[in-house]
VEXDREN-2710 file (C-alpha; in Angstrom, 1 decimal):
% VEXDREN-2710
k/r/px/py/pz
1/MET/-119.3/-94.9/-29.5
2/THR/-120.4/-96.3/-26.0
3/GLU/-120.3/-94.3/-22.2
4/LEU/-117.9/-97.5/-21.2
5/THR/-115.5/-96.9/-24.3
6/ARG/-115.7/-93.1/-24.1
7/LYS/-115.0/-93.0/-20.7
8/TRP/-112.2/-95.6/-21.0
9/THR/-110.5/-93.7/-23.9
10/ALA/-110.6/-90.6/-21.6
11/ASP/-108.8/-92.4/-18.8
12/ARG/-106.5/-93.6/-21.0
13/ILE/-105.4/-90.1/-22.7
14/TYR/-105.3/-88.8/-19.0
15/ASP/-103.0/-91.2/-17.9
16/GLU/-100.6/-90.8/-20.8
17/LEU/-100.6/-87.2/-20.7
18/ARG/-100.0/-87.3/-17.0
19/GLN/-97.2/-89.5/-17.0
20/GLY/-95.9/-87.1/-19.7
21/ILE/-96.0/-84.3/-17.5
22/MET/-94.5/-85.7/-14.3
23/THR/-91.6/-87.1/-16.4
24/LEU/-91.0/-83.8/-18.1
25/ASP/-91.6/-85.2/-21.5
26/LEU/-94.3/-82.6/-21.8
27/TYR/-92.2/-79.4/-20.9
28/PRO/-93.4/-76.9/-18.4
29/GLY/-94.7/-74.0/-20.2
30/SER/-95.2/-76.0/-23.1
31/ARG/-98.5/-75.6/-25.3
32/VAL/-100.9/-78.6/-26.2
33/THR/-104.4/-78.3/-28.1
34/GLU/-107.4/-80.7/-28.0
35/THR/-107.0/-80.9/-32.1
36/GLU/-103.3/-82.0/-31.7
37/LEU/-104.0/-84.4/-29.1
38/ALA/-107.2/-85.9/-30.7
39/GLN/-104.9/-86.6/-33.7
40/ARG/-102.3/-88.0/-32.0
41/PHE/-104.5/-90.5/-29.9
42/SER/-106.9/-90.6/-32.9
43/VAL/-110.2/-90.1/-31.1
44/SER/-112.6/-87.2/-31.3
45/ARG/-111.8/-84.0/-29.3
46/THR/-114.5/-85.0/-26.7
47/PRO/-112.4/-87.4/-24.5
48/VAL/-109.7/-85.2/-25.1
49/ARG/-111.2/-82.4/-23.3
50/GLU/-112.3/-84.6/-20.5
51/ALA/-108.9/-85.5/-19.9
52/LEU/-107.5/-82.2/-20.2
53/GLN/-110.2/-80.9/-17.6
54/ARG/-109.3/-83.4/-14.9
55/LEU/-105.4/-82.3/-15.5
56/ALA/-106.4/-78.7/-15.1
57/VAL/-108.5/-79.8/-11.9
58/GLU/-105.6/-81.5/-10.7
59/GLY/-103.2/-78.7/-11.2
60/TYR/-101.3/-80.3/-13.8
61/LEU/-101.7/-77.7/-16.9
62/THR/-103.5/-74.5/-17.3
63/ILE/-106.4/-74.3/-19.9
64/ARG/-106.8/-70.7/-21.8
65/PRO/-110.0/-70.5/-24.1
66/LYS/-109.4/-70.5/-27.5
67/HIS/-105.8/-70.6/-26.6
68/GLY/-104.9/-74.0/-26.1
69/CYS/-103.6/-75.9/-22.8
70/TYR/-100.5/-74.8/-21.4
71/ILE/-98.4/-77.4/-18.8
72/ARG/-98.0/-75.9/-15.7
73/GLN/-94.7/-74.1/-15.4
74/LEU/-92.0/-75.0/-12.3
75/ASP/-90.9/-72.2/-10.3
76/VAL/-88.8/-73.1/-7.6
77/PHE/-89.0/-70.5/-5.1
78/GLU/-93.0/-70.7/-5.2
79/LEU/-92.7/-74.4/-4.8
80/ALA/-90.3/-73.6/-1.6
81/GLU/-93.2/-71.6/-0.2
82/TYR/-95.6/-74.3/-0.8
83/TYR/-93.6/-76.4/1.2
84/ASP/-93.3/-74.4/3.7
85/VAL/-97.2/-74.2/4.2
86/ARG/-97.3/-77.9/3.8
87/VAL/-94.9/-78.4/7.1
88/GLY/-97.1/-75.7/9.0
89/LEU/-100.1/-77.9/7.7
90/GLU/-98.5/-80.8/8.6
91/LEU/-97.1/-80.3/11.9
92/GLU/-100.4/-78.8/13.2
93/GLY/-101.7/-82.4/12.1
94/VAL/-99.6/-84.4/14.1
95/ALA/-100.2/-81.7/17.1
96/LEU/-104.1/-82.2/16.7
97/THR/-103.6/-85.8/16.2
98/SER/-101.8/-86.5/19.4
99/GLN/-104.3/-84.8/21.6
100/ARG/-106.7/-87.4/20.4
101/VAL/-104.5/-90.4/19.6
102/PRO/-106.7/-92.6/17.2
103/TYR/-104.7/-95.5/18.7
104/ARG/-106.3/-98.2/15.8
105/GLU/-106.0/-96.0/13.0
106/LEU/-102.3/-95.0/13.8
107/ALA/-101.2/-98.4/14.7
108/GLN/-102.7/-99.9/11.3
109/LEU/-100.9/-96.7/9.4
110/ALA/-97.9/-97.7/11.0
111/ASP/-98.2/-101.4/10.0
112/ASP/-99.0/-100.3/6.4
113/TRP/-95.5/-98.4/6.4
114/ASP/-93.5/-101.1/8.5
115/PRO/-90.3/-101.2/6.5
116/ARG/-90.2/-105.0/7.1
117/LYS/-92.8/-105.4/4.8
118/LEU/-92.5/-102.8/2.1
119/MET/-96.4/-103.3/1.3
120/TYR/-95.8/-100.6/-1.8
121/GLY/-93.0/-102.1/-3.0
122/SER/-89.2/-101.1/-2.7
123/GLU/-89.1/-99.2/-5.9
124/GLY/-90.6/-95.5/-6.7
125/THR/-93.1/-96.8/-8.9
126/GLU/-96.3/-94.9/-9.3
127/CYS/-98.4/-97.1/-6.8
128/PHE/-95.7/-96.3/-3.9
129/LYS/-96.0/-92.5/-4.9
130/ASP/-99.6/-92.4/-4.9
131/ALA/-99.2/-94.3/-1.6
132/GLU/-96.4/-92.0/-0.1
133/GLU/-98.6/-88.9/-0.8
134/ALA/-101.7/-90.8/0.6
135/PHE/-99.9/-91.6/3.9
136/HIS/-99.5/-87.8/4.7
137/ILE/-103.2/-87.2/4.0
138/ARG/-104.4/-90.2/6.0
139/LEU/-102.1/-89.0/9.1
140/ALA/-103.7/-85.4/8.7
141/SER/-106.9/-86.9/8.5
142/LEU/-106.3/-88.4/11.9
143/SER/-106.6/-84.7/13.5
144/GLY/-110.0/-85.0/12.9
145/ASN/-109.9/-81.3/11.1
146/MET/-111.1/-81.6/7.4
147/VAL/-110.2/-78.3/6.8
148/LEU/-106.7/-78.8/7.3
149/VAL/-106.7/-81.9/5.0
150/GLN/-108.5/-80.2/2.6
151/TYR/-105.7/-77.2/2.5
152/LEU/-103.0/-79.9/2.4
153/LYS/-104.4/-81.4/-0.7
154/GLY/-104.6/-78.1/-2.3
155/VAL/-101.0/-77.7/-1.5
156/ASN/-99.8/-81.4/-2.9
157/ASP/-101.5/-80.0/-6.0
158/HIS/-99.0/-77.6/-6.3
159/ILE/-96.0/-79.7/-5.3
160/ARG/-96.9/-83.3/-6.9
161/ILE/-94.7/-83.0/-10.0
162/VAL/-91.6/-82.2/-8.0
163/ARG/-92.2/-84.3/-5.2
164/ARG/-92.7/-87.4/-7.2
165/LEU/-89.4/-87.1/-8.8
166/GLY/-87.9/-86.9/-5.3
167/LEU/-88.0/-90.5/-5.2
168/PRO/-85.8/-91.9/-7.7
169/ASP/-84.0/-94.6/-6.0
170/THR/-84.7/-97.8/-3.8
171/GLU/-82.5/-95.7/-0.9
172/SER/-85.1/-93.2/-0.9
173/VAL/-88.1/-95.5/-1.0
174/ILE/-86.8/-97.8/2.1
175/LYS/-85.9/-94.4/4.0
176/THR/-89.4/-93.2/3.2
177/TYR/-91.4/-96.2/4.9
178/GLU/-88.8/-96.2/7.9
179/GLU/-89.7/-92.4/8.7
180/HIS/-93.6/-92.9/8.0
181/HIS/-93.5/-95.6/10.5
182/GLU/-91.2/-93.8/13.0
183/ILE/-94.1/-90.8/12.7
184/CYS/-96.5/-93.2/13.7
185/GLN/-95.1/-94.8/16.4
186/ARG/-93.6/-91.5/17.9
187/ILE/-97.3/-90.1/18.0
188/LEU/-98.4/-93.9/19.7
189/ALA/-95.7/-93.3/22.4
190/ASN/-96.9/-89.7/23.2
191/ASP/-93.9/-88.2/21.7
192/LEU/-95.1/-85.3/20.2
193/ALA/-91.3/-83.6/19.9
194/ALA/-89.7/-86.4/18.5
195/ALA/-92.7/-86.8/16.0
196/THR/-92.7/-83.3/14.9
197/ASN/-88.9/-83.2/14.9
198/VAL/-88.7/-86.6/12.1
199/LEU/-91.9/-85.3/10.1
200/ARG/-90.2/-82.0/9.6
201/ALA/-86.6/-83.3/8.9
202/HIS/-88.7/-85.8/6.4
203/ILE/-90.7/-83.1/4.7
204/HIS/-87.4/-80.8/3.8
205/GLU/-85.4/-83.6/2.9
206/SER/-87.7/-84.5/0.5
207/GLN/-88.2/-81.2/-0.6
208/THR/-84.3/-80.7/-1.2
209/LYS/-84.1/-83.7/-3.1
210/SER/-86.9/-83.0/-5.1
211/ARG/-85.5/-79.5/-6.2
212/GLU/-82.2/-81.1/-6.7
213/VAL/-83.5/-83.8/-9.3
214/THR/-86.0/-81.4/-10.9
215/LEU/-83.4/-78.9/-11.7
216/VAL/-81.5/-82.0/-13.2
217/GLN/-84.3/-82.9/-15.0
218/LEU/-85.3/-79.7/-16.6
219/GLU/-82.0/-78.9/-18.0
220/ALA/-81.7/-82.5/-19.6
221/ARG/-85.0/-82.0/-21.2
222/ARG/-84.2/-78.3/-22.2
223/ARG/-81.1/-79.8/-24.0
224/LEU/-83.1/-82.5/-25.9
225/ARG/-85.8/-79.9/-27.1
226/GLU/-82.7/-77.7/-28.4
227/GLU/-81.5/-80.7/-29.9
228/GLU/-84.8/-81.4/-31.7
229/GLY/-85.6/-78.3/-32.4
END
């Protein structure tokens, strides 16, 4: 097998497993093994191992040597604490950005999220969800504090699954455009109070919707597993 083919196979396995985790088809806490997955995808264990290691680094699962891999559990109380940290980090990032106001970068970020353009589409696709998460990292990066950015990325690794479930419909997507755009415009207008108010409300609403959708999805998956079992 060539290096190119091996790499493509690992990426394909990663994408499918990640999708299964994100949609809760791979139920939180469930166990998977390299051998089982190798049989499922009709490949050797090497690309499976690469895919699992990548998922582990990104926080989707835990690898326990000689025991297998366990899909990350979803603890709504722990997730709430991560959201609290996220709010603190992002608000501090905005405060630092408002002191230096990188106009060109902020204007570009605002333009990318102009609700009249719908640059990332009007549906909650994977592309849109990637862009939504990237917006907050881009905004934090404008603070000039890369330590803050790294901490925010770490928090995102822990809340990514529920965060993406909180974008289930077009209405949520359009509102995300509007709020992202307004946050940038408020900073550009040197209105820090308004920018932080919009950002705080934006994150808290996302948290609430994500929690509601997650609980519903978990219950539906639990019942399905019981029926199949």
